[in-house]
C-alpha positions as semicolon CSV with decimal commas, in nm:
position;residue;x (nm);y (nm);z (nm)
1;X;0,000;0,000;0,000
2;X;0,136;0,337;-0,103
3;X;0,061;0,597;0,165
4;X;0,027;0,961;0,065
5;X;-0,018;1,227;0,334
6;X;-0,164;1,563;0,234
7;X;0,011;1,788;0,484
8;X;0,037;2,163;0,550
9;X;0,108;2,338;0,879
10;X;-0,151;2,611;0,833
11;X;-0,524;2,622;0,778
12;X;-0,681;2,715;0,446
13;X;-0,412;2,554;0,232
14;X;-0,641;2,316;0,041
15;X;-0,556;1,993;0,221
16;X;-0,908;1,854;0,234
17;X;-0,986;1,965;-0,121
18;X;-0,673;1,792;-0,248
19;X;-0,734;1,480;-0,037
20;X;-1,094;1,443;-0,146
21;X;-1,042;1,499;-0,518
22;X;-0,734;1,274;-0,524
23;X;-0,900;0,992;-0,332
24;X;-1,204;0,994;-0,557
25;X;-0,988;1,002;-0,869
26;X;-0,778;0,705;-0,756
27;X;-1,089;0,503;-0,668
28;X;-1,239;0,582;-1,009
29;X;-0,921;0,450;-1,171
30;X;-0,985;0,115;-1,004
31;X;-0,739;0,138;-0,717
32;X;-0,877;0,012;-0,384
33;X;-0,823;0,336;-0,192
34;X;-0,829;0,397;0,182
35;X;-0,876;0,753;0,300
36;X;-0,800;0,861;0,656
37;X;-0,944;1,174;0,812
38;X;-0,675;1,270;1,063
39;X;-0,805;1,622;1,127
40;X;-1,021;1,673;1,440
41;X;-1,223;1,924;1,235
42;X;-1,333;1,613;1,035
43;X;-1,416;1,802;0,714
44;X;-1,318;1,505;0,497
45;X;-1,564;1,282;0,682
46;X;-1,836;1,543;0,629
47;X;-1,760;1,593;0,259
48;X;-1,766;1,218;0,199
49;X;-2,118;1,226;0,342
50;X;-2,049;0,976;0,619
51;X;-2,286;1,032;0,909
52;X;-2,150;0,858;1,216
53;X;-2,380;0,735;1,487
54;X;-2,285;0,778;1,855
55;X;-2,017;0,531;1,964
56;X;-1,927;0,425;1,610
57;X;-1,549;0,370;1,584
58;X;-1,329;0,637;1,427
59;X;-0,957;0,701;1,386
60;X;-0,939;0,750;1,762
61;X;-1,036;0,387;1,830
62;X;-0,826;0,266;1,536
63;X;-0,513;0,428;1,679
64;X;-0,584;0,308;2,033
65;X;-0,651;-0,043;1,895
66;X;-0,970;-0,060;2,098
67;X;-1,164;-0,206;1,801
68;X;-1,073;-0,439;1,517
69;X;-0,953;-0,250;1,213
70;X;-1,253;-0,368;1,008
71;X;-1,490;-0,187;1,243
72;X;-1,318;0,150;1,188
73;X;-1,319;0,135;0,805
74;X;-1,634;0,246;0,623
75;X;-1,725;0,204;0,255
76;X;-1,824;0,521;0,070
77;X;-2,158;0,498;-0,105
78;X;-2,140;0,522;-0,483
79;X;-1,764;0,460;-0,499
80;X;-1,700;0,085;-0,461
81;X;-1,321;0,127;-0,435
82;X;-1,322;0,407;-0,177
83;X;-1,309;0,354;0,200
84;X;-1,267;0,588;0,495
85;X;-1,136;0,582;0,849
86;X;-1,332;0,884;0,976
87;X;-1,274;1,144;1,244
88;X;-1,496;1,335;1,482
89;X;-1,455;1,599;1,751
90;X;-1,313;1,343;1,995
91;X;-0,998;1,283;1,790
92;X;-0,813;1,550;1,990
93;X;-0,826;1,307;2,284
94;X;-0,566;1,091;2,111
95;X;-0,293;1,356;2,148
96;X;-0,200;1,252;2,504
97;X;-0,222;0,885;2,411
98;X;0,026;0,931;2,127
99;X;0,253;1,150;2,338
100;X;0,266;0,899;2,624
101;X;0,303;0,590;2,408
102;X;0,673;0,640;2,340
103;X;0,618;0,542;1,976
104;X;0,370;0,811;1,874
105;X;0,542;0,900;1,547
106;X;0,519;0,540;1,425
107;X;0,183;0,449;1,580
108;X;-0,028;0,497;1,266
109;X;0,230;0,315;1,055
110;X;0,206;0,013;1,287
111;X;-0,173;0,022;1,293
112;X;-0,188;0,021;0,913
113;X;0,043;-0,278;0,870
114;X;-0,231;-0,547;0,895
115;X;-0,428;-0,390;0,608
116;X;-0,137;-0,298;0,383
117;X;-0,223;-0,577;0,141
118;X;-0,593;-0,488;0,127
119;X;-0,559;-0,144;-0,031
120;X;-0,343;-0,013;-0,311
121;X;-0,328;0,349;-0,198
122;X;-0,391;0,531;0,129
123;X;-0,458;0,907;0,127
124;X;-0,441;1,088;0,464
125;X;-0,586;1,432;0,531
126;X;-0,353;1,567;0,799
127;X;-0,434;1,830;1,064
128;X;-0,299;2,183;1,005
129;X;-0,098;2,201;1,328
130;X;0,233;2,060;1,445
131;X;0,065;1,808;1,673
132;X;0,110;1,446;1,779
133;X;-0,148;1,347;1,518
134;X;0,046;1,530;1,249
135;X;0,368;1,357;1,357
136;X;0,214;1,010;1,336
137;X;0,063;1,089;0,994
138;X;0,402;1,188;0,854
139;X;0,553;0,886;1,026
140;X;0,314;0,660;0,834
141;X;0,361;0,825;0,496
142;X;0,571;0,713;0,202
143;X;0,524;1,050;0,034
144;X;0,387;1,394;0,118
145;X;0,189;1,623;-0,105
146;X;0,215;1,973;0,041
147;X;-0,063;2,208;-0,070
148;X;0,028;2,573;-0,020
149;X;-0,182;2,878;-0,091
150;X;-0,025;3,104;-0,355
151;X;0,040;3,376;-0,097
152;X;0,293;3,482;0,166
153;X;0,098;3,276;0,421
154;X;0,114;2,970;0,196
155;X;0,488;3,004;0,144
156;X;0,537;3,026;0,522
157;X;0,325;2,714;0,570
158;X;0,537;2,528;0,313
159;X;0,862;2,623;0,489
160;X;0,730;2,511;0,830
161;X;0,603;2,183;0,684
162;X;0,938;2,110;0,522
163;X;1,117;2,192;0,848
164;X;0,899;1,942;1,034
165;X;0,956;1,674;0,772
166;X;1,332;1,725;0,782
167;X;1,338;1,711;1,162
168;X;1,152;1,378;1,157
169;X;1,379;1,244;0,885
170;X;1,686;1,344;1,090
171;X;1,576;1,129;1,385
172;X;1,459;0,848;1,151
173;X;1,096;0,887;1,259
174;X;0,982;0,879;0,896
175;X;1,100;0,765;0,555
176;X;0,860;1,002;0,380
177;X;0,971;1,209;0,082
178;X;0,801;1,500;-0,089
179;X;0,602;1,389;-0,393
180;X;0,510;1,745;-0,485
181;X;0,413;2,094;-0,374
182;X;0,064;2,192;-0,488
183;X;-0,002;2,568;-0,514
184;X;-0,358;2,643;-0,406
185;X;-0,585;2,938;-0,488
186;X;-0,346;3,055;-0,757
187;X;-0,510;3,382;-0,867
188;X;-0,531;3,478;-1,232
189;X;-0,714;3,764;-1,402
190;X;-0,792;3,637;-1,747
191;X;-0,464;3,498;-1,879
192;X;-0,250;3,695;-1,634
193;X;-0,132;3,562;-1,298
194;X;-0,153;3,815;-1,015
195;X;0,173;3,952;-0,880
196;X;0,112;3,803;-0,532
197;X;0,049;3,456;-0,671
198;X;0,344;3,469;-0,908
199;X;0,587;3,579;-0,638
200;X;0,458;3,312;-0,397
201;X;0,479;3,030;-0,653
202;X;0,826;3,145;-0,761
203;X;0,939;3,139;-0,395
204;X;0,800;2,788;-0,354
205;X;0,987;2,677;-0,665
206;X;1,309;2,826;-0,532
207;X;1,251;2,641;-0,202
208;X;1,195;2,289;-0,339
209;X;1,313;2,294;-0,700
210;X;1,112;2,293;-1,021
211;X;1,091;1,912;-1,030
212;X;0,874;1,905;-0,716
213;X;0,632;2,178;-0,823
214;X;0,290;2,053;-0,930
215;X;0,049;2,248;-1,151
216;X;-0,152;2,501;-0,952
217;X;-0,508;2,469;-0,833
218;X;-0,637;2,799;-0,964
219;X;-0,876;3,007;-0,759
220;X;-1,221;2,886;-0,868
221;X;-1,555;2,816;-0,706
222;X;-1,584;2,509;-0,929
223;X;-1,378;2,297;-0,690
224;X;-1,611;2,373;-0,401
225;X;-1,912;2,309;-0,622
226;X;-1,779;1,968;-0,728
227;X;-1,717;1,874;-0,364
228;X;-2,061;1,991;-0,250
229;X;-2,234;1,812;-0,538
230;X;-2,037;1,491;-0,478
231;X;-1,928;1,488;-0,841
232;X;-1,619;1,545;-1,054
233;X;-1,504;1,859;-1,227
234;X;-1,510;1,672;-1,557
235;X;-1,875;1,576;-1,507
236;X;-1,950;1,944;-1,449
237;X;-1,779;2,037;-1,775
238;X;-1,453;2,167;-1,624
239;X;-1,209;1,887;-1,701
240;X;-0,928;2,139;-1,746
241;X;-0,941;2,216;-1,372
242;X;-0,855;1,852;-1,299
243;X;-0,513;1,887;-1,462
244;X;-0,319;1,913;-1,130
245;X;-0,475;1,584;-1,021
246;X;-0,405;1,424;-1,359
247;X;-0,037;1,496;-1,296
248;X;-0,053;1,359;-0,940
249;X;-0,235;1,045;-1,058
250;X;0,034;0,991;-1,320
251;X;0,306;1,016;-1,055
252;X;0,122;0,770;-0,831
253;X;0,066;0,526;-1,117
254;X;0,438;0,531;-1,189
255;X;0,512;0,456;-0,824
256;X;0,266;0,166;-0,836
257;X;0,408;0,024;-1,155
258;X;0,163;0,180;-1,398
259;X;-0,132;-0,059;-1,375
260;X;-0,458;0,016;-1,195
261;X;-0,575;-0,277;-0,987
262;X;-0,933;-0,296;-1,107
263;X;-1,083;-0,479;-0,818
264;X;-1,337;-0,411;-0,549
265;X;-1,261;-0,456;-0,181
266;X;-1,532;-0,648;-0,002
């Protein structure tokens, strides 16, 4: 199972948008895809239209190993290859558990080991803070996609995220590498990129190198509309806006050997 964490150490960077659209796209390609909502704000769980009943297991119970892993994984209606380990408001409770465990940074990695052969790809929506949950998400990841708003704030978030990754790599708490930096809310007026967006994207490119820069998610209400309507941009007639995810899918397919595993997880 290839594990991709969508990580940014600031809110409003497009993490959930990127996670949701990527997870759906991979499932539609035929890859059995597990998504994990690791953000206590649980927006991914909400957008995937999963309504949890009281006492239903979530990522909290999955990490604490208080339920079998099957009980914490939910199929997503209408997408036979897409599954979710959800979050709710109680996920913050796991911070102390991870901190006191002594192996917090590798906890999620260990919990995912029994199901590594069940899914082809795992996409994790990480919280926007440098927290114990964020550390264990990066510890479980093979690769990071770092969305960053095309602004001064977004550039700062990218730098902090890279610093955290490098600090975890230095102490061998993760083997994760950066798959790409994904500029978000890249503002254009007609065919002209705004000065703020251009300067921010240029700074990001200088920080990580051109080879790690992904095509921008341009500022558009169409992304939000596709998420709210539970559909794809292509189905809405805006296939061109999916280009950043076409590039990411291509990179993931190369990592997986090029062939989609067209099977359904039961």
